[in-house]
NUMITI-978546 format. One record per residue (C-alpha): residue in one letter; y, x, z. Coordinates in Angstrom, 1 decimal. Layout:
<selo: A	py: Y	px: X	pz: Z>
...
END
This chain:
<selo: X	py: -128.8	px: -115.3	pz: -145.6>
<selo: X	py: -125.2	px: -114.2	pz: -145.2>
<selo: X	py: -122.3	px: -116.6	pz: -145.2>
<selo: X	py: -121.1	px: -115.3	pz: -148.6>
<selo: X	py: -124.6	px: -116.0	pz: -150.0>
<selo: X	py: -124.5	px: -119.5	pz: -148.7>
<selo: X	py: -121.1	px: -120.0	pz: -150.2>
<selo: X	py: -122.3	px: -118.7	pz: -153.6>
<selo: X	py: -125.2	px: -121.1	pz: -153.5>
<selo: X	py: -122.9	px: -124.1	pz: -152.7>
<selo: X	py: -120.6	px: -123.2	pz: -155.5>
<selo: X	py: -123.5	px: -122.8	pz: -157.9>
<selo: X	py: -124.9	px: -126.2	pz: -156.8>
<selo: X	py: -121.5	px: -127.9	pz: -157.3>
<selo: X	py: -121.2	px: -126.3	pz: -160.7>
<selo: X	py: -124.6	px: -127.6	pz: -161.8>
<selo: X	py: -123.7	px: -131.1	pz: -160.5>
<selo: X	py: -120.4	px: -131.1	pz: -162.4>
<selo: X	py: -122.1	px: -129.9	pz: -165.6>
<selo: X	py: -124.9	px: -132.5	pz: -165.4>
<selo: X	py: -122.5	px: -135.4	pz: -164.5>
<selo: X	py: -119.9	px: -134.2	pz: -167.0>
<selo: X	py: -117.2	px: -135.4	pz: -164.5>
<selo: X	py: -115.0	px: -132.4	pz: -165.3>
<selo: X	py: -113.8	px: -131.0	pz: -168.6>
<selo: X	py: -115.6	px: -127.7	pz: -169.4>
<selo: X	py: -112.4	px: -125.8	pz: -170.0>
<selo: X	py: -111.1	px: -126.8	pz: -166.5>
<selo: X	py: -114.5	px: -126.1	pz: -164.9>
<selo: X	py: -114.8	px: -122.7	pz: -166.6>
<selo: X	py: -111.3	px: -121.8	pz: -165.4>
<selo: X	py: -111.9	px: -123.1	pz: -161.9>
<selo: X	py: -115.1	px: -121.2	pz: -161.1>
<selo: X	py: -113.6	px: -117.6	pz: -161.0>
<selo: X	py: -110.6	px: -118.9	pz: -159.0>
<selo: X	py: -112.9	px: -120.4	pz: -156.4>
<selo: X	py: -115.1	px: -117.3	pz: -156.2>
<selo: X	py: -112.0	px: -115.1	pz: -155.8>
<selo: X	py: -110.5	px: -117.3	pz: -153.2>
<selo: X	py: -113.6	px: -117.1	pz: -151.0>
<selo: X	py: -113.8	px: -113.3	pz: -151.5>
<selo: X	py: -117.1	px: -113.5	pz: -153.5>
<selo: X	py: -115.6	px: -111.5	pz: -156.4>
<selo: X	py: -112.6	px: -109.3	pz: -156.6>
<selo: X	py: -109.4	px: -111.2	pz: -157.5>
<selo: X	py: -108.3	px: -108.6	pz: -160.0>
<selo: X	py: -111.5	px: -109.0	pz: -161.9>
<selo: X	py: -112.0	px: -112.7	pz: -161.6>
<selo: X	py: -111.2	px: -113.5	pz: -165.2>
<selo: X	py: -112.5	px: -110.2	pz: -166.7>
<selo: X	py: -115.6	px: -112.0	pz: -168.1>
<selo: X	py: -113.3	px: -114.0	pz: -170.5>
<selo: X	py: -112.9	px: -110.7	pz: -172.4>
<selo: X	py: -116.4	px: -109.4	pz: -172.0>
<selo: X	py: -118.3	px: -108.2	pz: -175.0>
<selo: X	py: -120.3	px: -111.4	pz: -175.5>
<selo: X	py: -117.2	px: -113.5	pz: -175.7>
<selo: X	py: -115.4	px: -111.1	pz: -178.0>
<selo: X	py: -118.3	px: -110.8	pz: -180.3>
<selo: X	py: -118.8	px: -114.6	pz: -180.4>
<selo: X	py: -115.2	px: -115.2	pz: -181.2>
<selo: X	py: -115.4	px: -112.6	pz: -184.0>
<selo: X	py: -118.5	px: -114.2	pz: -185.5>
<selo: X	py: -117.1	px: -117.7	pz: -185.2>
<selo: X	py: -114.2	px: -116.6	pz: -187.5>
<selo: X	py: -116.7	px: -115.1	pz: -190.0>
<selo: X	py: -118.7	px: -118.3	pz: -189.8>
<selo: X	py: -115.6	px: -120.3	pz: -190.5>
<selo: X	py: -115.1	px: -118.2	pz: -193.6>
<selo: X	py: -118.7	px: -118.9	pz: -194.6>
<selo: X	py: -117.7	px: -122.6	pz: -194.7>
<selo: X	py: -114.3	px: -122.2	pz: -196.2>
<selo: X	py: -115.5	px: -120.1	pz: -199.2>
<selo: X	py: -118.6	px: -122.3	pz: -199.8>
<selo: X	py: -121.1	px: -119.6	pz: -199.0>
<selo: X	py: -122.7	px: -121.4	pz: -196.1>
<selo: X	py: -123.2	px: -124.4	pz: -198.3>
<selo: X	py: -124.7	px: -122.3	pz: -201.1>
<selo: X	py: -127.2	px: -120.6	pz: -198.8>
<selo: X	py: -128.0	px: -123.8	pz: -197.0>
<selo: X	py: -128.7	px: -125.5	pz: -200.3>
<selo: X	py: -131.1	px: -122.7	pz: -201.4>
<selo: X	py: -133.0	px: -122.9	pz: -198.2>
<selo: X	py: -133.3	px: -126.6	pz: -198.5>
<selo: X	py: -134.5	px: -126.2	pz: -202.1>
<selo: X	py: -137.3	px: -124.0	pz: -200.8>
<selo: X	py: -138.3	px: -126.0	pz: -197.7>
<selo: X	py: -137.3	px: -129.5	pz: -198.5>
<selo: X	py: -135.0	px: -131.9	pz: -196.6>
<selo: X	py: -137.4	px: -132.8	pz: -193.8>
<selo: X	py: -136.6	px: -132.0	pz: -190.2>
<selo: X	py: -139.9	px: -130.1	pz: -189.9>
<selo: X	py: -139.2	px: -128.0	pz: -193.0>
<selo: X	py: -135.7	px: -127.1	pz: -191.8>
<selo: X	py: -136.9	px: -126.3	pz: -188.2>
<selo: X	py: -139.7	px: -124.1	pz: -189.7>
<selo: X	py: -137.2	px: -122.3	pz: -192.0>
<selo: X	py: -134.8	px: -121.8	pz: -189.0>
<selo: X	py: -137.6	px: -120.4	pz: -187.0>
<selo: X	py: -138.6	px: -117.9	pz: -189.7>
<selo: X	py: -135.1	px: -116.7	pz: -190.3>
<selo: X	py: -133.9	px: -116.7	pz: -186.7>
<selo: X	py: -137.0	px: -115.1	pz: -185.3>
<selo: X	py: -137.0	px: -112.4	pz: -187.9>
<selo: X	py: -133.3	px: -111.6	pz: -187.5>
<selo: X	py: -133.2	px: -111.6	pz: -183.7>
<selo: X	py: -136.2	px: -109.3	pz: -183.5>
<selo: X	py: -134.0	px: -106.5	pz: -184.7>
<selo: X	py: -130.5	px: -107.7	pz: -183.7>
<selo: X	py: -129.3	px: -109.0	pz: -180.4>
<selo: X	py: -130.5	px: -112.6	pz: -179.9>
<selo: X	py: -127.0	px: -113.8	pz: -179.0>
<selo: X	py: -125.6	px: -112.1	pz: -182.1>
<selo: X	py: -128.3	px: -113.6	pz: -184.3>
<selo: X	py: -127.4	px: -117.1	pz: -183.0>
<selo: X	py: -123.7	px: -116.7	pz: -183.7>
<selo: X	py: -124.5	px: -115.3	pz: -187.2>
<selo: X	py: -126.8	px: -118.2	pz: -188.1>
<selo: X	py: -124.9	px: -121.1	pz: -186.6>
<selo: X	py: -122.7	px: -121.8	pz: -189.7>
<selo: X	py: -125.7	px: -121.6	pz: -192.1>
<selo: X	py: -127.9	px: -123.9	pz: -190.0>
<selo: X	py: -125.0	px: -126.3	pz: -189.6>
<selo: X	py: -124.6	px: -126.4	pz: -193.4>
<selo: X	py: -128.3	px: -126.9	pz: -193.9>
<selo: X	py: -128.1	px: -129.9	pz: -191.6>
<selo: X	py: -125.1	px: -131.4	pz: -193.5>
<selo: X	py: -126.7	px: -130.9	pz: -196.9>
<selo: X	py: -130.1	px: -132.4	pz: -195.9>
<selo: X	py: -128.4	px: -135.3	pz: -194.0>
<selo: X	py: -130.1	px: -134.1	pz: -190.8>
<selo: X	py: -128.3	px: -134.4	pz: -187.5>
<selo: X	py: -127.0	px: -131.0	pz: -186.4>
<selo: X	py: -128.3	px: -131.6	pz: -182.9>
<selo: X	py: -131.8	px: -131.5	pz: -184.3>
<selo: X	py: -131.4	px: -127.9	pz: -185.5>
<selo: X	py: -129.0	px: -126.0	pz: -183.3>
<selo: X	py: -131.1	px: -126.1	pz: -180.0>
<selo: X	py: -134.1	px: -125.1	pz: -182.1>
<selo: X	py: -132.0	px: -122.2	pz: -183.5>
<selo: X	py: -131.2	px: -121.0	pz: -179.9>
<selo: X	py: -134.8	px: -121.2	pz: -178.8>
<selo: X	py: -136.0	px: -119.3	pz: -181.9>
<selo: X	py: -133.4	px: -116.5	pz: -181.4>
<selo: X	py: -134.5	px: -116.1	pz: -177.8>
<selo: X	py: -138.2	px: -116.1	pz: -178.8>
<selo: X	py: -137.5	px: -113.7	pz: -181.7>
<selo: X	py: -135.7	px: -111.4	pz: -179.3>
<selo: X	py: -139.0	px: -110.8	pz: -177.5>
<selo: X	py: -140.6	px: -109.1	pz: -180.5>
<selo: X	py: -139.0	px: -105.6	pz: -180.3>
<selo: X	py: -137.3	px: -103.4	pz: -177.7>
<selo: X	py: -133.8	px: -104.1	pz: -179.2>
<selo: X	py: -134.2	px: -107.8	pz: -179.6>
<selo: X	py: -132.6	px: -108.7	pz: -176.2>
<selo: X	py: -130.8	px: -106.8	pz: -173.5>
<selo: X	py: -133.4	px: -107.4	pz: -170.7>
<selo: X	py: -135.9	px: -105.2	pz: -172.6>
<selo: X	py: -133.4	px: -102.3	pz: -172.4>
<selo: X	py: -132.8	px: -103.0	pz: -168.8>
<selo: X	py: -136.5	px: -103.1	pz: -168.0>
<selo: X	py: -137.1	px: -99.7	pz: -169.6>
<selo: X	py: -134.3	px: -98.2	pz: -167.6>
<selo: X	py: -135.9	px: -99.5	pz: -164.4>
<selo: X	py: -139.3	px: -98.2	pz: -165.4>
<selo: X	py: -137.8	px: -94.8	pz: -166.1>
<selo: X	py: -136.1	px: -94.8	pz: -162.7>
<selo: X	py: -139.5	px: -95.5	pz: -161.1>
<selo: X	py: -141.2	px: -92.6	pz: -163.0>
<selo: X	py: -143.3	px: -95.1	pz: -165.1>
<selo: X	py: -144.0	px: -95.1	pz: -168.8>
<selo: X	py: -141.4	px: -96.9	pz: -170.8>
<selo: X	py: -142.4	px: -99.8	pz: -173.2>
<selo: X	py: -142.4	px: -98.8	pz: -176.8>
<selo: X	py: -140.2	px: -100.3	pz: -179.6>
<selo: X	py: -143.0	px: -102.4	pz: -181.1>
<selo: X	py: -145.1	px: -102.6	pz: -178.0>
<selo: X	py: -143.4	px: -106.0	pz: -177.3>
<selo: X	py: -144.6	px: -107.3	pz: -180.7>
<selo: X	py: -148.1	px: -108.0	pz: -179.5>
<selo: X	py: -146.7	px: -110.4	pz: -177.0>
<selo: X	py: -143.5	px: -111.6	pz: -178.6>
<selo: X	py: -144.8	px: -112.5	pz: -182.1>
<selo: X	py: -147.5	px: -114.9	pz: -180.8>
<selo: X	py: -144.8	px: -116.4	pz: -178.5>
<selo: X	py: -142.5	px: -117.0	pz: -181.5>
<selo: X	py: -145.4	px: -118.6	pz: -183.5>
<selo: X	py: -146.3	px: -120.9	pz: -180.6>
<selo: X	py: -142.6	px: -121.8	pz: -180.1>
<selo: X	py: -142.3	px: -122.7	pz: -183.8>
<selo: X	py: -145.4	px: -124.9	pz: -183.7>
<selo: X	py: -144.1	px: -126.6	pz: -180.5>
<selo: X	py: -140.7	px: -127.3	pz: -182.0>
<selo: X	py: -142.2	px: -128.6	pz: -185.3>
<selo: X	py: -144.7	px: -131.0	pz: -183.7>
<selo: X	py: -143.5	px: -131.8	pz: -180.2>
<selo: X	py: -140.0	px: -130.5	pz: -179.7>
<selo: X	py: -138.8	px: -132.4	pz: -182.8>
<selo: X	py: -139.5	px: -135.7	pz: -181.0>
<selo: X	py: -137.6	px: -134.5	pz: -177.9>
<selo: X	py: -134.5	px: -133.0	pz: -179.6>
<selo: X	py: -131.5	px: -135.3	pz: -179.2>
<selo: X	py: -130.3	px: -137.2	pz: -182.2>
<selo: X	py: -126.5	px: -137.3	pz: -181.9>
<selo: X	py: -124.0	px: -138.4	pz: -184.5>
<selo: X	py: -121.6	px: -135.5	pz: -183.9>
<selo: X	py: -119.1	px: -134.0	pz: -186.2>
<selo: X	py: -120.6	px: -131.0	pz: -188.0>
<selo: X	py: -118.4	px: -128.0	pz: -187.8>
<selo: X	py: -117.3	px: -127.4	pz: -191.3>
<selo: X	py: -118.8	px: -130.6	pz: -192.6>
<selo: X	py: -115.4	px: -132.4	pz: -192.9>
<selo: X	py: -113.6	px: -129.5	pz: -194.5>
<selo: X	py: -113.3	px: -128.8	pz: -198.2>
<selo: X	py: -114.8	px: -125.5	pz: -199.4>
<selo: X	py: -112.9	px: -123.8	pz: -202.1>
<selo: X	py: -116.2	px: -122.5	pz: -203.7>
<selo: X	py: -114.5	px: -119.3	pz: -204.9>
<selo: X	py: -117.3	px: -117.0	pz: -206.2>
<selo: X	py: -115.3	px: -113.9	pz: -205.5>
<selo: X	py: -114.5	px: -114.9	pz: -201.9>
<selo: X	py: -118.1	px: -115.9	pz: -201.4>
<selo: X	py: -119.2	px: -112.4	pz: -202.4>
<selo: X	py: -116.5	px: -110.9	pz: -200.2>
<selo: X	py: -117.6	px: -112.8	pz: -197.2>
<selo: X	py: -121.3	px: -112.0	pz: -197.9>
<selo: X	py: -120.5	px: -108.3	pz: -198.1>
<selo: X	py: -118.5	px: -108.4	pz: -194.9>
<selo: X	py: -121.3	px: -110.3	pz: -193.1>
<selo: X	py: -124.0	px: -107.9	pz: -194.3>
<selo: X	py: -121.7	px: -105.0	pz: -193.2>
<selo: X	py: -121.5	px: -106.5	pz: -189.7>
<selo: X	py: -125.2	px: -106.8	pz: -189.5>
<selo: X	py: -125.8	px: -103.3	pz: -190.7>
<selo: X	py: -123.2	px: -101.9	pz: -188.3>
<selo: X	py: -125.0	px: -103.7	pz: -185.4>
<selo: X	py: -128.5	px: -102.8	pz: -186.5>
<selo: X	py: -127.7	px: -99.1	pz: -186.9>
<selo: X	py: -125.5	px: -99.0	pz: -183.8>
<selo: X	py: -122.7	px: -97.6	pz: -186.0>
<selo: X	py: -120.3	px: -99.4	pz: -183.7>
<selo: X	py: -120.8	px: -101.6	pz: -180.7>
<selo: X	py: -121.8	px: -105.2	pz: -181.4>
<selo: X	py: -118.5	px: -106.8	pz: -180.3>
<selo: X	py: -116.5	px: -104.2	pz: -182.3>
<selo: X	py: -118.5	px: -105.1	pz: -185.4>
<selo: X	py: -117.7	px: -108.8	pz: -184.8>
<selo: X	py: -114.0	px: -108.1	pz: -184.5>
<selo: X	py: -113.9	px: -106.0	pz: -187.6>
<selo: X	py: -115.7	px: -108.8	pz: -189.5>
<selo: X	py: -113.1	px: -111.4	pz: -188.3>
<selo: X	py: -110.2	px: -109.1	pz: -189.2>
<selo: X	py: -111.6	px: -108.4	pz: -192.7>
<selo: X	py: -112.2	px: -112.1	pz: -193.6>
<selo: X	py: -108.5	px: -112.8	pz: -192.8>
<selo: X	py: -107.1	px: -109.7	pz: -194.5>
<selo: X	py: -109.1	px: -110.4	pz: -197.7>
<selo: X	py: -107.8	px: -114.0	pz: -197.8>
<selo: X	py: -111.2	px: -115.6	pz: -197.3>
<selo: X	py: -109.6	px: -117.6	pz: -194.4>
<selo: X	py: -106.1	px: -118.0	pz: -193.2>
<selo: X	py: -105.0	px: -116.8	pz: -189.7>
<selo: X	py: -104.3	px: -120.4	pz: -188.7>
<selo: X	py: -107.8	px: -121.5	pz: -189.7>
<selo: X	py: -109.2	px: -118.5	pz: -187.8>
<selo: X	py: -107.4	px: -119.4	pz: -184.6>
<selo: X	py: -108.4	px: -123.1	pz: -184.9>
<selo: X	py: -112.1	px: -122.1	pz: -185.3>
<selo: X	py: -112.3	px: -120.8	pz: -181.7>
<selo: X	py: -114.5	px: -123.1	pz: -179.6>
<selo: X	py: -112.4	px: -123.1	pz: -176.4>
<selo: X	py: -114.8	px: -125.0	pz: -174.2>
<selo: X	py: -117.6	px: -122.5	pz: -174.9>
<selo: X	py: -115.4	px: -119.5	pz: -174.3>
<selo: X	py: -114.3	px: -120.9	pz: -170.9>
<selo: X	py: -117.7	px: -121.9	pz: -169.7>
<selo: X	py: -119.1	px: -118.5	pz: -170.6>
<selo: X	py: -116.2	px: -116.8	pz: -168.8>
<selo: X	py: -116.9	px: -118.9	pz: -165.7>
<selo: X	py: -120.7	px: -118.8	pz: -165.6>
<selo: X	py: -120.9	px: -115.0	pz: -165.9>
<selo: X	py: -119.0	px: -114.2	pz: -162.7>
<selo: X	py: -120.9	px: -116.9	pz: -160.9>
<selo: X	py: -124.2	px: -115.4	pz: -161.9>
<selo: X	py: -123.0	px: -112.0	pz: -160.7>
<selo: X	py: -121.8	px: -113.5	pz: -157.4>
<selo: X	py: -125.2	px: -114.9	pz: -156.7>
<selo: X	py: -126.7	px: -111.5	pz: -157.2>
<selo: X	py: -124.1	px: -109.4	pz: -155.4>
<selo: X	py: -124.0	px: -111.6	pz: -152.3>
<selo: X	py: -127.8	px: -111.4	pz: -152.0>
<selo: X	py: -128.3	px: -115.1	pz: -152.6>
<selo: X	py: -130.6	px: -114.6	pz: -155.5>
<selo: X	py: -132.6	px: -111.8	pz: -153.8>
<selo: X	py: -133.0	px: -114.0	pz: -150.7>
<selo: X	py: -134.5	px: -116.9	pz: -152.8>
<selo: X	py: -136.8	px: -114.6	pz: -154.7>
<selo: X	py: -138.0	px: -112.6	pz: -151.6>
<selo: X	py: -138.8	px: -115.9	pz: -149.8>
<selo: X	py: -141.0	px: -117.0	pz: -152.7>
<selo: X	py: -142.7	px: -113.6	pz: -153.5>
<selo: X	py: -144.9	px: -113.3	pz: -150.3>
<selo: X	py: -146.8	px: -116.3	pz: -151.6>
<selo: X	py: -148.0	px: -114.2	pz: -154.5>
<selo: X	py: -149.5	px: -111.4	pz: -152.4>
<selo: X	py: -153.3	px: -111.3	pz: -152.0>
<selo: X	py: -153.9	px: -113.3	pz: -155.1>
<selo: X	py: -156.3	px: -112.4	pz: -158.0>
<selo: X	py: -154.6	px: -110.2	pz: -160.6>
<selo: X	py: -154.3	px: -112.9	pz: -163.3>
<selo: X	py: -152.9	px: -115.4	pz: -160.8>
<selo: X	py: -150.5	px: -112.8	pz: -159.4>
<selo: X	py: -149.3	px: -112.0	pz: -162.9>
<selo: X	py: -148.9	px: -115.8	pz: -163.6>
<selo: X	py: -146.9	px: -116.1	pz: -160.4>
<selo: X	py: -144.6	px: -113.2	pz: -161.4>
<selo: X	py: -144.1	px: -114.8	pz: -164.8>
<selo: X	py: -143.2	px: -118.2	pz: -163.5>
<selo: X	py: -141.1	px: -116.9	pz: -160.7>
<selo: X	py: -139.1	px: -115.0	pz: -163.3>
<selo: X	py: -138.9	px: -118.0	pz: -165.6>
<selo: X	py: -137.5	px: -120.0	pz: -162.6>
<selo: X	py: -134.9	px: -117.3	pz: -161.8>
<selo: X	py: -133.7	px: -116.9	pz: -165.4>
<selo: X	py: -133.1	px: -120.6	pz: -166.0>
<selo: X	py: -130.0	px: -120.2	pz: -163.7>
<selo: X	py: -129.1	px: -116.5	pz: -163.6>
<selo: X	py: -128.1	px: -114.6	pz: -166.7>
<selo: X	py: -131.3	px: -113.0	pz: -168.0>
<selo: X	py: -130.2	px: -109.4	pz: -167.6>
<selo: X	py: -129.2	px: -110.1	pz: -163.9>
<selo: X	py: -132.5	px: -111.8	pz: -163.4>
<selo: X	py: -134.4	px: -108.8	pz: -164.8>
<selo: X	py: -132.5	px: -106.4	pz: -162.5>
<selo: X	py: -133.4	px: -108.7	pz: -159.6>
<selo: X	py: -137.0	px: -109.5	pz: -160.4>
<selo: X	py: -138.5	px: -106.3	pz: -162.0>
<selo: X	py: -138.4	px: -104.1	pz: -158.9>
<selo: X	py: -140.1	px: -106.8	pz: -156.9>
<selo: X	py: -142.7	px: -107.3	pz: -159.6>
<selo: X	py: -143.5	px: -103.6	pz: -159.7>
<selo: X	py: -143.9	px: -103.6	pz: -155.9>
<selo: X	py: -146.3	px: -106.6	pz: -156.0>
<selo: X	py: -148.3	px: -105.0	pz: -158.8>
<selo: X	py: -148.6	px: -101.7	pz: -156.9>
<selo: X	py: -149.6	px: -103.5	pz: -153.7>
<selo: X	py: -152.3	px: -105.4	pz: -155.7>
<selo: X	py: -153.5	px: -102.2	pz: -157.4>
<selo: X	py: -152.9	px: -103.5	pz: -161.0>
<selo: X	py: -151.1	px: -101.9	pz: -163.9>
<selo: X	py: -147.3	px: -102.1	pz: -163.2>
<selo: X	py: -146.7	px: -102.4	pz: -167.0>
<selo: X	py: -148.3	px: -105.8	pz: -166.8>
<selo: X	py: -145.5	px: -107.0	pz: -164.4>
<selo: X	py: -142.9	px: -105.2	pz: -166.4>
<selo: X	py: -143.9	px: -106.9	pz: -169.7>
<selo: X	py: -144.2	px: -110.3	pz: -168.0>
<selo: X	py: -140.7	px: -110.0	pz: -166.4>
<selo: X	py: -138.9	px: -108.6	pz: -169.4>
<selo: X	py: -140.4	px: -111.1	pz: -171.9>
<selo: X	py: -139.9	px: -114.0	pz: -169.5>
<selo: X	py: -136.2	px: -113.2	pz: -169.3>
<selo: X	py: -136.0	px: -114.8	pz: -172.8>
<selo: X	py: -137.8	px: -118.0	pz: -171.7>
<selo: X	py: -134.6	px: -119.9	pz: -170.9>
<selo: X	py: -135.2	px: -123.3	pz: -172.3>
<selo: X	py: -134.4	px: -125.9	pz: -169.6>
<selo: X	py: -130.7	px: -125.0	pz: -169.0>
<selo: X	py: -127.8	px: -123.7	pz: -171.1>
<selo: X	py: -126.9	px: -121.1	pz: -168.4>
<selo: X	py: -129.3	px: -118.1	pz: -168.5>
<selo: X	py: -129.0	px: -116.8	pz: -172.0>
<selo: X	py: -126.3	px: -116.3	pz: -174.7>
<selo: X	py: -128.0	px: -118.4	pz: -177.5>
<selo: X	py: -128.2	px: -121.5	pz: -175.3>
<selo: X	py: -124.5	px: -121.2	pz: -174.3>
<selo: X	py: -123.4	px: -120.7	pz: -177.9>
<selo: X	py: -125.0	px: -123.9	pz: -179.2>
<selo: X	py: -124.2	px: -126.0	pz: -176.2>
<selo: X	py: -120.8	px: -127.4	pz: -177.3>
<selo: X	py: -121.5	px: -127.1	pz: -181.0>
<selo: X	py: -124.6	px: -129.3	pz: -180.7>
<selo: X	py: -123.0	px: -131.8	pz: -178.4>
<selo: X	py: -125.8	px: -131.2	pz: -175.8>
<selo: X	py: -126.0	px: -132.2	pz: -172.2>
<selo: X	py: -127.9	px: -130.3	pz: -169.5>
<selo: X	py: -130.5	px: -133.1	pz: -169.6>
<selo: X	py: -131.1	px: -132.5	pz: -173.3>
<selo: X	py: -132.1	px: -128.9	pz: -172.6>
<selo: X	py: -134.4	px: -129.9	pz: -169.7>
<selo: X	py: -136.1	px: -132.7	pz: -171.7>
<selo: X	py: -136.9	px: -130.5	pz: -174.7>
<selo: X	py: -137.3	px: -127.2	pz: -173.0>
<selo: X	py: -139.5	px: -127.9	pz: -170.0>
<selo: X	py: -142.8	px: -128.3	pz: -171.9>
<selo: X	py: -141.9	px: -125.2	pz: -173.9>
<selo: X	py: -141.1	px: -123.2	pz: -170.8>
<selo: X	py: -144.5	px: -124.1	pz: -169.3>
<selo: X	py: -146.4	px: -123.2	pz: -172.5>
<selo: X	py: -144.3	px: -120.0	pz: -172.8>
<selo: X	py: -145.3	px: -119.0	pz: -169.2>
<selo: X	py: -149.0	px: -119.7	pz: -169.8>
<selo: X	py: -149.2	px: -117.8	pz: -173.1>
<selo: X	py: -147.1	px: -114.8	pz: -171.6>
<selo: X	py: -149.5	px: -114.6	pz: -168.7>
<selo: X	py: -152.6	px: -114.6	pz: -170.9>
<selo: X	py: -151.3	px: -112.0	pz: -173.3>
<selo: X	py: -150.0	px: -109.7	pz: -170.6>
<selo: X	py: -153.4	px: -110.0	pz: -168.8>
<selo: X	py: -155.3	px: -109.3	pz: -172.0>
<selo: X	py: -153.3	px: -106.2	pz: -172.9>
<selo: X	py: -152.5	px: -104.7	pz: -169.5>
<selo: X	py: -155.1	px: -105.8	pz: -166.9>
END
């Protein structure tokens, strides 16, 4: 392993320690990571802070403003009240409802976008039902990740995987081909969260975003926000404009139409989340570009050779799950899929089994807030610690890996 790779691993380890111990403010840590990476030459200085303006951050900021307008106009409270009226005020009922809505939406829209869209509604549901928000937002992130496994467009790693398959002259996975694996995973995840995860989710008395603000309950503005929100969803679903552009247009429109003031829009930005995303992204890229991630994976992959097909497939699945807990899921897919294809070819098994296992497992980020957008988005809003993710997510991660292995074996071996 090169000196640069060792440095990247040390910086990553220090970041994890600081996040777990919470000894440093997240804004300061997020700002510090790119500076350290650039100082040691692990990333280019002129692009060190480029990720603070990447499409995920821009889209998130836009949807946060639209979400604030949801609260201000009273639309979030109205929708939350209707959902509670259908499902009741119990934690299980709300988790079930969140799973149905989040899973369905993220199957056809980007999982990160779905999380950002639903956060204000779920927060309002929690407020109205007198349920702690921390009991719902982590479940929301998990459900959006699980729902993203249902179709080709639900999450970026699926698109990345098809590109790699095409480069290797292999058949690409179809739009609904993921459904036979993703839908059972969503159902299993919902059952887990309703009966097991609910006991492991943290109960924290944190301020609900929007809960302490007065809504003006203006029907005209509620309709206006609703139309803008639906327009953003349609624009994303039809690829009329890029996802982040749709989010920005939504934010601009809710301000121009008077649904929210400019001052309220600016105050709604979650600074800590923006900084930590801006810091984690270049760190993940540095781990890949220096060869640190490849070194770790290639050291583990020989152990999978010579195994029975199902065991090999399980090894690929769990190795991918391990990688994607720490690296951004798209980066982990780029790293792991070529290795999985080589292992499948060497073992004489269908390479699509490995491709499906890797691309689906990219969404199995449940034990850390690092590897996927949904977890990062709810991290600050839910008042979570890294330990909270590990406690609730580890059993789900193991179940996810077992079910993924079984389903991929059934359909592709």
